C-alpha positions as CSV (number, residue, x, y, z in Angstrom):
1,M,0.6,113.0,98.0
2,F,3.4,112.7,95.5
3,P,6.1,110.0,96.2
4,H,9.0,112.6,95.8
5,Q,7.8,115.8,97.5
6,H,11.0,117.6,96.7
7,H,11.3,116.4,93.1
8,H,12.3,119.3,90.9
9,W,12.6,121.5,94.0
10,A,16.1,122.8,93.0
11,Y,14.7,125.0,90.3
12,V,13.0,127.4,92.7
13,W,16.3,128.6,94.1
14,I,17.3,130.2,90.9
15,P,15.0,133.2,91.1
16,L,15.5,133.2,94.8
17,F,19.2,133.3,94.3
18,G,18.9,136.1,91.7
19,G,16.8,138.2,94.0
20,L,19.1,137.8,96.8
21,V,22.2,138.8,94.7
22,W,20.4,141.7,93.2
23,S,19.1,143.2,96.5
24,S,22.5,142.6,98.2
25,T,24.2,144.5,95.3
26,L,22.0,147.4,95.7
27,L,22.2,147.4,99.5
28,S,26.0,147.3,99.4
29,M,26.2,150.2,97.0
30,L,23.7,152.4,98.8
31,T,25.4,151.6,102.2
32,T,28.7,152.4,100.7
33,W,27.5,155.8,99.5
34,L,25.9,156.7,102.8
35,A,28.7,155.4,104.9
36,T,31.3,157.4,103.0
37,G,29.4,160.7,103.6
38,R,27.2,160.8,100.5
39,P,30.1,161.9,98.1
40,K,29.2,163.4,94.8
41,Y,30.6,161.3,92.0
42,V,32.1,162.7,88.7
43,S,29.0,161.5,86.8
44,Q,26.5,162.7,89.4
45,D,24.3,165.8,88.7
46,G,21.9,165.9,91.7
47,S,22.4,165.6,95.4
48,I,21.3,162.0,95.4
49,A,23.5,159.4,93.7
50,Y,22.0,157.3,91.0
51,I,22.8,153.6,91.0
52,S,24.8,154.0,87.8
53,D,26.9,156.8,89.4
54,I,28.0,154.5,92.2
55,G,28.4,151.6,89.7
56,A,30.7,153.7,87.6
57,D,33.1,154.3,90.5
58,I,35.1,152.0,92.8
59,L,32.2,149.5,93.1
60,K,32.1,148.9,89.4
61,P,33.4,145.2,89.7
62,L,30.6,144.5,92.2
63,F,27.9,146.2,90.0
64,I,29.0,144.2,86.9
65,A,29.0,140.9,88.8
66,G,25.6,141.7,90.5
67,C,24.0,142.7,87.1
68,T,25.4,139.6,85.4
69,I,24.1,137.1,87.9
70,T,20.8,138.8,88.2
71,A,20.3,138.8,84.4
72,C,21.3,135.2,84.0
73,T,18.9,134.0,86.8
74,F,16.1,136.2,85.4
75,I,16.5,134.7,81.9
76,A,16.9,131.2,83.3
77,S,13.8,131.5,85.4
78,L,11.6,132.1,82.3
79,I,13.3,129.4,80.2
80,I,13.0,126.8,83.0
81,E,9.4,127.7,83.5
82,R,8.7,127.3,79.8
83,W,10.6,123.8,79.9
84,L,8.6,122.6,83.0
85,R,5.3,123.5,81.2
86,Q,6.5,121.7,78.0
87,S,7.6,118.5,79.9
88,G,4.2,118.3,81.8
89,R,5.7,119.3,85.2
90,M,3.6,122.6,85.3
91,L,0.2,123.4,84.0
92,P,0.6,123.5,80.2
93,N,-0.3,126.1,77.6
94,L,-3.5,124.9,76.1
95,R,-3.7,127.5,73.3
96,R,-1.2,128.7,70.8
97,R,-1.5,132.4,72.0
98,E,-0.3,131.3,75.5
99,S,2.8,129.7,74.0
100,I,3.5,132.7,71.9
101,S,3.1,135.0,74.8
102,A,5.6,132.7,76.8
103,V,8.2,133.0,73.9
104,L,7.8,136.6,73.7
105,A,8.3,137.0,77.4
106,M,11.5,135.0,77.1
107,C,12.7,137.2,74.3
108,G,12.0,140.3,76.4
109,S,14.0,138.8,79.3
110,I,16.9,138.2,77.1
111,L,16.8,141.8,75.7
112,G,16.4,143.1,79.3
113,G,19.1,140.8,80.7
114,C,21.6,141.8,77.9
115,G,20.8,145.4,78.6
116,L,21.5,145.1,82.3
117,I,24.8,143.4,81.7
118,L,25.9,146.0,79.1
119,L,24.8,149.1,81.1
120,S,27.1,147.8,84.0
121,I,30.0,147.4,81.6
122,F,29.5,150.7,79.7
123,D,29.3,152.9,82.7
124,T,27.7,156.4,82.8
125,K,31.0,158.1,83.5
126,R,32.9,156.9,80.5
127,F,30.2,155.9,78.1
128,T,27.3,158.1,78.9
129,H,25.3,157.7,75.7
130,A,25.8,153.9,75.5
131,H,24.9,153.5,79.1
132,R,21.6,155.3,78.6
133,V,20.9,153.1,75.5
134,F,21.4,149.9,77.4
135,L,19.5,151.2,80.4
136,L,16.5,151.8,78.0
137,L,17.0,148.3,76.6
138,F,16.9,146.9,80.0
139,M,13.8,148.6,81.0
140,V,11.9,148.0,77.8
141,G,13.0,144.3,77.8
142,V,11.8,143.7,81.4
143,A,8.6,145.6,80.7
144,L,7.9,143.6,77.6
145,S,8.7,140.4,79.5
146,A,6.4,141.2,82.3
147,I,3.6,142.2,80.1
148,F,3.7,139.1,78.1
149,T,4.2,136.9,81.1
150,V,1.1,138.5,82.8
151,I,-0.9,137.9,79.5
152,E,0.2,134.2,79.5
153,Y,-0.8,133.9,83.1
154,R,-4.2,135.6,82.5
155,W,-5.1,133.0,79.8
156,L,-3.8,130.2,81.9
157,R,-6.0,131.4,84.6
158,K,-9.0,131.1,82.3
159,D,-8.1,127.5,81.4
160,F,-7.5,126.4,85.0
161,I,-9.8,128.6,86.9
162,Y,-10.1,126.1,89.7
163,V,-6.4,126.4,90.5
164,S,-6.2,128.9,93.3
165,Q,-2.4,129.2,93.3
166,L,-2.5,130.2,89.7
167,K,-4.9,133.1,90.6
168,I,-2.5,134.2,93.3
169,A,0.5,134.1,91.0
170,Y,-1.3,136.1,88.3
171,I,-2.7,138.8,90.5
172,V,0.6,139.4,92.4
173,K,2.6,139.4,89.2
174,A,0.2,141.7,87.4
175,I,0.2,144.2,90.5
176,I,4.1,144.2,90.8
177,A,4.8,144.5,87.1
178,G,2.0,147.2,86.8
179,I,3.5,149.4,89.5
180,L,7.1,148.9,88.1
181,I,6.0,150.0,84.7
182,L,4.3,153.1,85.9
183,L,7.3,154.0,88.0
184,A,9.6,153.4,84.9
185,I,7.5,155.9,83.0
186,A,7.7,158.4,85.8
187,F,11.4,157.8,86.0
188,A,11.9,158.6,82.4
189,V,10.0,161.9,82.9
190,A,11.9,162.7,86.1
191,L,15.3,162.3,84.3
192,Y,14.6,165.6,82.4
193,Q,12.4,167.4,85.1
194,S,13.8,166.5,88.6
195,I,17.2,164.9,88.8
196,D,16.8,163.9,92.5
197,L,13.3,162.6,92.0
198,G,14.7,160.4,89.3
199,A,17.3,159.1,91.6
200,I,14.7,158.1,94.2
201,L,12.5,156.5,91.5
202,E,15.5,154.5,90.2
203,W,16.3,153.0,93.6
204,T,12.7,152.3,94.1
205,I,12.3,150.6,90.8
206,A,15.5,148.6,91.3
207,F,14.3,147.2,94.8
208,G,10.9,146.6,93.3
209,Y,12.5,144.4,90.6
210,T,13.7,142.1,93.3
211,L,10.1,141.4,94.2
212,Y,9.3,140.7,90.5
213,L,12.1,138.2,90.5
214,L,10.7,136.5,93.6
215,T,7.4,135.9,91.9
216,F,9.1,133.2,89.8
217,F,10.2,131.6,93.0
218,Y,6.5,131.1,93.8
219,D,5.7,130.0,90.2
220,L,8.4,127.3,90.0
221,R,7.2,125.7,93.2
222,F,4.2,124.3,91.2
223,A,6.7,121.7,89.7
224,R,7.6,120.4,93.1
225,G,6.8,116.7,93.2
226,K,5.7,116.5,89.6
227,H,7.0,113.9,87.2
228,R,7.6,114.3,83.5
229,G,4.1,114.3,81.8
230,E,2.2,114.4,84.8
231,L,0.5,117.7,83.9
232,S,0.9,117.2,80.1
233,E,-1.3,118.9,77.7
234,E,-2.7,115.6,76.6
235,R,-3.7,114.7,80.2
236,M,-5.2,118.1,80.8
237,R,-7.2,118.0,77.6
238,S,-8.4,114.5,78.5
239,N,-9.8,115.8,81.7
240,S,-13.6,115.5,81.3
241,L,-14.4,118.2,83.8
242,L,-12.1,120.6,82.0
243,Q,-13.6,119.8,78.6
244,E,-17.2,119.9,79.8
245,I,-16.9,123.2,81.6
246,Y,-14.5,125.2,79.5
247,G,-14.6,123.6,76.1
248,V,-10.9,123.9,75.6
249,R,-9.9,124.6,72.0
250,R,-6.7,125.5,70.3
């Protein structure tokens, strides 16, 4: 047992807060559209309103606030996770390829986060072309971040195969990310083939993104009770069992 069970516990609330804000924003927008009799907005083409259609109307301030908070918590979650690994409070990257994947995942989150904020500001009603560009930036950025995060976790899993929590984190993250990426591809096709199906897919992806944010809540829990250097790379490499079984090399 660690002497301070809740040491570094505060970090886990960042992705949890982001997921709560994002889901609340979506629910507020969807509820408003349904409660007002499903109005057809100026920018709306089909019978089902897109998130961006609602976000370009009276709820634009809410949309901007929700997107900004969500983007910031998403980026912060990856940066904090990286810092916790570097400081020895979470299982470290033992190979350079894992560190590179982590950095690329953070870069992807920054691109995606910036895209999310900008698409809420440059709404589809007034800045249609810019909105679609930033929507693409958001989806590509998050997809790249998810792919490199899953790759990092896969390699971590090979180094620490005896850590069951890491296996759970890797599998859940890979499943959610994989489904969201496939839905995003289907959404891109539906935009030009079936407007209403595209709207349904967009809402599904948006709510699914909440689940992906919450996976970082599970990840950051690994730092609970850990002190600086407790899980450092040096200590992990000096573990005779790890060296004997896995022959860890850079």
